[in-house]
C-alpha positions in Angstrom: 15.2 -46.2 -84.2 17.3 -48.4 -83.0 15.9 -49.2 -79.9 13.4 -52.0 -81.3 16.9 -54.2 -82.1 17.7 -56.8 -79.5 21.6 -58.2 -79.0 22.1 -61.6 -79.5 23.0 -62.2 -75.7 19.1 -60.6 -75.3 17.6 -62.6 -77.0 19.7 -65.7 -75.9 18.9 -65.5 -72.6 15.0 -64.7 -73.2 15.4 -68.5 -75.1 16.9 -69.7 -72.3 14.5 -68.4 -69.6 11.6 -69.8 -71.6 13.2 -73.4 -72.0 14.1 -73.0 -67.7 10.5 -72.2 -67.2 8.7 -74.5 -69.4 7.7 -77.7 -66.9 7.4 -80.3 -70.0 11.5 -79.2 -70.4 12.7 -79.7 -66.9 12.5 -83.5 -66.9 12.9 -84.9 -70.6 13.4 -89.1 -71.0 15.3 -89.8 -74.6 16.1 -92.3 -76.3 18.9 -92.6 -79.3 22.6 -93.4 -80.5 25.4 -91.6 -79.1 27.9 -90.0 -81.5 30.7 -87.5 -81.5 31.6 -88.9 -77.6 34.4 -87.0 -75.7 35.5 -87.6 -72.1 36.7 -84.5 -70.7 39.8 -84.5 -67.9 37.1 -83.0 -65.9 35.3 -85.9 -65.8 32.6 -84.8 -67.7 31.4 -85.9 -70.8 30.3 -84.3 -74.3 28.2 -86.0 -76.9 25.4 -86.3 -79.4 22.4 -88.2 -79.0 20.3 -88.9 -82.6 18.0 -90.9 -84.2 17.2 -91.2 -88.1 15.7 -87.9 -88.4 17.4 -85.5 -85.8 20.4 -84.9 -83.3 20.7 -82.8 -79.7 23.8 -82.0 -78.3 24.1 -83.3 -74.8 26.6 -83.1 -71.8 26.7 -85.2 -68.2 28.7 -83.5 -65.8 30.9 -85.5 -63.6 29.0 -85.6 -60.4 26.1 -88.1 -62.8 28.9 -89.7 -64.6 29.8 -91.9 -61.5 26.5 -93.4 -61.4 27.0 -94.8 -64.7 27.5 -98.9 -65.0 28.7 -99.6 -68.2 31.1 -97.1 -70.5 29.0 -95.2 -73.4 30.9 -95.2 -76.9 30.2 -94.1 -80.0 27.2 -96.0 -81.4 25.5 -96.9 -78.2 21.6 -96.9 -78.0 21.1 -95.7 -74.5 17.8 -94.3 -72.4 18.9 -91.0 -71.0 16.9 -88.6 -68.4 17.8 -84.9 -68.0 16.5 -81.1 -68.3 16.6 -79.0 -71.8 17.7 -75.8 -71.9 20.1 -73.2 -73.6 24.0 -72.8 -73.8 24.2 -68.8 -73.8 27.8 -68.7 -75.1 26.7 -70.9 -78.5 23.1 -69.9 -78.4 22.8 -73.9 -78.7 19.6 -75.9 -77.0 21.2 -79.2 -75.3 20.1 -81.9 -72.8 21.6 -81.5 -69.3 21.6 -85.6 -69.0 21.5 -86.9 -65.0 21.1 -90.6 -65.7 21.7 -92.7 -68.8 21.3 -96.6 -69.3 22.0 -98.8 -72.4 18.8 -99.5 -74.4 17.7 -103.2 -75.1 19.7 -105.9 -73.3 21.8 -103.4 -72.1 18.9 -102.6 -69.2 19.1 -106.1 -68.5 22.7 -106.3 -68.0 22.5 -103.5 -65.7 20.0 -105.2 -63.4 22.2 -108.4 -63.4 25.0 -106.3 -62.3 23.4 -104.6 -59.9 22.1 -107.9 -58.9 25.2 -109.4 -58.3 26.8 -106.6 -56.7 24.2 -106.3 -54.0 24.6 -110.4 -52.9 28.2 -110.5 -53.6 28.4 -107.7 -50.6 25.7 -109.6 -48.2 28.3 -113.1 -49.0 25.8 -115.0 -50.4 28.7 -116.0 -53.2 31.5 -116.5 -50.6 33.3 -120.1 -50.5 32.9 -120.6 -46.9 29.0 -121.1 -47.6 29.3 -123.6 -50.2 28.5 -127.2 -49.4 30.1 -129.9 -50.4 28.9 -132.2 -53.2 28.6 -136.2 -52.2 31.0 -138.5 -53.6 28.1 -141.2 -54.2 24.7 -140.1 -53.8 21.7 -142.2 -53.5 19.3 -139.7 -54.8 19.4 -136.8 -56.8 16.9 -134.0 -57.3 16.3 -132.1 -60.5 14.4 -128.9 -60.8 13.8 -128.1 -64.5 11.2 -128.5 -67.3 9.5 -131.6 -67.5 9.5 -131.9 -71.3 13.0 -130.8 -73.1 16.5 -131.8 -73.4 17.6 -130.9 -70.2 15.5 -133.3 -68.1 16.4 -136.2 -70.6 19.8 -135.5 -70.5 20.3 -135.5 -67.0 18.2 -138.6 -66.4 20.3 -140.3 -69.6 23.6 -139.3 -68.3 22.6 -140.3 -64.5 21.2 -144.1 -65.5 24.4 -144.4 -67.9 27.0 -143.4 -65.1 25.6 -144.5 -62.2 22.4 -146.5 -62.6 21.6 -147.5 -58.9 20.9 -143.6 -58.0 17.7 -142.8 -58.1 16.3 -139.5 -59.7 13.1 -137.3 -58.7 11.9 -134.6 -61.0 10.2 -131.3 -59.5 8.6 -130.1 -62.9 9.1 -126.5 -63.3 8.4 -123.6 -65.5 11.9 -121.7 -66.6 10.9 -119.3 -68.3 8.6 -116.4 -68.8 6.0 -114.8 -66.3 6.0 -117.4 -63.1 9.0 -118.9 -64.1 10.9 -117.3 -60.8 8.2 -118.2 -58.5 8.1 -121.9 -59.8 11.4 -122.5 -59.4 11.6 -121.2 -56.0 8.6 -123.2 -55.0 10.3 -126.5 -56.2 13.6 -125.9 -54.5 11.7 -125.3 -51.2 9.4 -128.7 -52.0 12.7 -130.4 -52.7 14.2 -129.8 -49.1 11.7 -132.4 -47.9 12.9 -135.6 -49.9 15.6 -136.5 -48.2 17.9 -135.8 -51.4 21.9 -135.7 -51.5 22.0 -133.2 -54.4 19.6 -131.0 -55.8 19.9 -130.0 -59.8 18.7 -126.7 -60.6 18.4 -125.5 -64.2 17.7 -125.5 -68.3 18.9 -126.1 -71.3 20.0 -122.8 -73.7 18.2 -119.9 -75.0 18.4 -116.1 -75.0 19.0 -113.8 -71.8 15.8 -112.9 -71.3 14.9 -116.9 -71.7 17.4 -117.7 -69.0 16.1 -114.5 -66.8 14.4 -116.2 -63.9 17.5 -117.9 -62.5 19.0 -113.9 -62.6 16.0 -113.2 -60.3 16.7 -112.4 -56.8 14.2 -114.6 -55.0 15.6 -117.6 -56.8 18.9 -116.6 -55.6 17.7 -116.6 -51.9 16.2 -119.9 -52.6 19.4 -121.5 -53.7 21.4 -119.8 -50.8 18.9 -121.2 -48.1 18.8 -124.8 -49.4 20.1 -127.5 -47.1 20.7 -129.6 -49.6 23.8 -129.0 -51.7 22.8 -127.6 -55.2 24.2 -127.5 -58.7 23.4 -125.0 -61.1 22.8 -126.2 -65.0 21.8 -123.2 -66.7 22.0 -122.4 -70.3 25.3 -123.4 -72.2 29.1 -123.1 -71.1 29.4 -119.2 -72.0 25.9 -118.6 -70.2 26.6 -117.0 -66.3 23.4 -116.5 -64.0 23.4 -115.3 -60.6 22.3 -119.0 -59.6 25.4 -119.8 -60.7 27.4 -117.2 -58.4 25.2 -118.4 -55.5 25.2 -122.7 -56.0 27.7 -124.6 -54.7 28.9 -126.2 -58.0 28.4 -124.6 -61.0 27.9 -127.1 -64.0 28.7 -125.5 -67.9 25.7 -127.5 -68.9 22.7 -129.9 -68.0 24.7 -132.8 -68.9 28.1 -131.6 -67.2 25.6 -131.3 -63.8 24.8 -134.8 -63.8 28.4 -135.9 -64.6 29.3 -133.8 -61.6 26.5 -135.4 -59.6 27.2 -139.4 -59.9 30.5 -141.0 -60.2 30.6 -143.3 -63.5 29.7 -146.7 -62.4 32.9 -148.4 -64.4 35.2 -145.9 -62.6 33.8 -146.5 -59.3 34.0 -150.1 -59.5 37.8 -149.7 -60.7 38.4 -147.7 -58.0 36.7 -150.7 -55.6 39.1 -153.3 -57.2 42.1 -151.1 -56.5 41.3 -150.5 -53.1 40.9 -154.5 -53.0 44.4 -154.9 -54.4 45.9 -152.2 -52.0 44.4 -153.9 -49.0 45.0 -157.4 -50.0 48.8 -156.6 -50.3 48.8 -154.2 -47.3 47.3 -157.1 -45.1 50.2 -159.9 -46.5 52.9 -156.6 -45.6 51.6 -156.8 -42.1 51.5 -160.4 -41.6 54.7 -161.4 -42.8 56.2 -158.1 -40.5 54.2 -159.6 -37.8 55.8 -163.1 -38.4 59.4 -161.8 -38.6 58.7 -159.8 -35.1 57.5 -162.8 -33.5 59.9 -164.6 -34.9 62.2 -162.7 -33.7 61.1 -162.5 -30.1 61.5 -166.3 -30.1 64.9 -166.2 -31.0 65.6 -163.6 -28.2 68.1 -164.6 -25.7 65.7 -163.8 -22.8 63.0 -166.0 -24.2 65.7 -168.8 -24.5 66.8 -168.4 -21.1 63.9 -167.3 -18.9 65.6 -167.7 -16.0 68.4 -165.0 -16.5 65.1 -162.4 -16.5 64.8 -163.8 -13.0 68.3 -163.5 -12.0 68.0 -159.9 -13.1 65.2 -159.1 -10.9 67.0 -161.0 -8.1 69.9 -159.1 -8.3 68.1 -155.3 -8.5 66.2 -156.7 -5.4 69.5 -157.3 -3.6 70.6 -153.8 -4.0 67.4 -152.0 -3.2 67.4 -154.3 0.1 71.4 -153.2 0.7 70.1 -149.4 0.0 67.2 -149.7 2.5 69.6 -151.3 5.1 71.9 -148.5 4.8 69.3 -146.2 4.6 68.1 -147.3 8.1 71.4 -147.6 9.6 72.3 -143.5 8.5 69.0 -142.4 10.5 69.0 -144.6 13.6 73.1 -143.3 13.6 71.7 -139.7 13.4 69.1 -139.6 16.4 71.4 -141.7 18.3 74.1 -138.8 18.0 71.1 -136.7 18.8 70.0 -138.2 22.0 73.7 -138.3 23.1 74.1 -134.4 22.6 71.2 -133.8 24.7 71.9 -136.2 27.2 75.5 -134.4 27.6 73.9 -131.3 27.8 74.8 -128.5 30.6 71.0 -128.0 31.5 70.6 -132.0 31.9 73.5 -132.1 34.0 72.6 -129.0 36.1 69.0 -128.4 36.8 69.9 -125.8 39.9 71.6 -123.9 38.0 68.7 -123.4 35.4 66.5 -123.0 38.7 68.4 -120.3 40.2 68.8 -118.5 36.9 65.0 -118.1 36.7 64.7 -117.1 40.1 67.2 -114.4 39.6 65.2 -112.8 36.4 61.5 -113.4 38.7 63.7 -111.0 41.6 65.0 -108.4 38.9 61.3 -108.0 37.2 59.8 -107.4 40.6 62.4 -105.0 41.7 61.6 -102.9 38.5 57.9 -103.1 39.6 58.9 -101.8 42.9 60.2 -98.9 41.4 57.4 -97.6 39.2 54.7 -98.6 42.0 52.6 -95.6 43.2 52.4 -96.6 46.5 56.2 -96.5 47.2 56.2 -92.9 45.8 53.6 -92.1 48.4 55.3 -93.9 51.3 57.9 -91.2 51.2 55.6 -88.5 51.8 54.4 -87.4 48.5 50.4 -87.0 47.6 48.5 -87.1 44.4 45.6 -84.3 44.3 42.1 -84.4 42.3 39.6 -81.9 41.2 36.3 -83.6 39.8 38.3 -86.7 39.4 40.8 -85.1 37.5 44.9 -85.7 38.6 46.3 -81.9 39.0 49.8 -81.4 37.9 49.8 -77.6 38.5 47.4 -74.9 40.2 46.8 -72.9 37.1 42.8 -74.3 36.4 42.6 -74.3 40.9 39.9 -71.6 41.9 39.1 -70.2 45.6 36.7 -72.9 47.3 36.9 -75.5 44.7 37.1 -78.4 46.6 40.0 -81.0 46.3 40.6 -84.9 47.1 44.1 -85.6 48.4 45.0 -89.1 48.3 47.9 -90.2 50.4 49.8 -93.7 51.6 47.4 -94.5 54.5 43.9 -92.7 53.4 42.4 -89.2 51.7 41.6 -86.2 52.8 39.1 -83.5 51.2 39.9 -80.2 51.5 38.6 -76.7 50.4 40.9 -74.2 48.7 41.2 -71.2 50.9 44.0 -69.5 49.3 46.4 -70.5 46.3 50.2 -68.9 46.0 51.9 -70.0 42.4 55.8 -70.3 42.4 57.6 -67.2 40.8 
């Protein structure tokens, strides 16, 4: 009778298998608010996702938490991706979260951080690529909307501070669809206008309004610009990707205009100060040269020019004396060597030198006679050859072989009849 009753574990396992084999639950996309979040020492995160009517338990394992680009807290609005299954120990169903991002503006922030990290690794923010902003520009370009406060503030500030500077507007969309492409187009167009500085920006707005200046194509156009670029996007608290790539970041469009041109009154004061410093420097230089000229005119040498000649004459006498001493010394050395050679034993006894040479020659001839083989043959010796080879023993001689015997006054050809070896 009890066979029809299932255990709690059995029904839980059955329900789990149903969840795990349901294709609709293998990949689920949920949005809601985080509550009861707990960060475990293992790196796992346990929390609930709720909306106005329901709540579901969730777990995100440490292997997936490493991919998070924000720190989730209670109340965070999130978009999660995962699978639904049953946890057998409690019998509760829950979502195993594989990916989680912030909802709404949070998504834009994540995209901003991802692009910022990517471009930073590529070096687009490095200081070594920043171009200096000219101190006194002649021509400035502005990429912004043709109407609005930004262009008015920029033009009025430049005209007030440095009216001799020319301003060229490159009217562009700065928000909405097509804005990023229009900004890129105008930055590239500005490269053909021989500009000293290019201001790129717009007035304040929401993050969505400023978003074209967070686009990768705009960042790369700014980086590739040959003209130094000042970014002027939004208010002082607003930071965009364009700010990091630009050669200089201004807190506002008005600030960009102030950075781009000097204040003409300050410039006039600076020129006047330079004029005063130049005059003072020239006066000091003239006074110094006058003093120097007076010191030369008052010098003993100028007043007594013959002294210079007398000093040179005395130095010449010293040099001539040294030269004469050197020549006399060299002459005496050669004379001494000549006397030594003239009185040498060889020159005084030339016959003795000849006699010594003759004696050496005779000795050499006697030595040659001693080793002359003909003299050996004169004493009764002979040389025996077999096949043009000199024989020194009878080992290789055979009966009837032909021999050639060389004596002092001739040669004998002989045939071997008998061979006797010494015992």
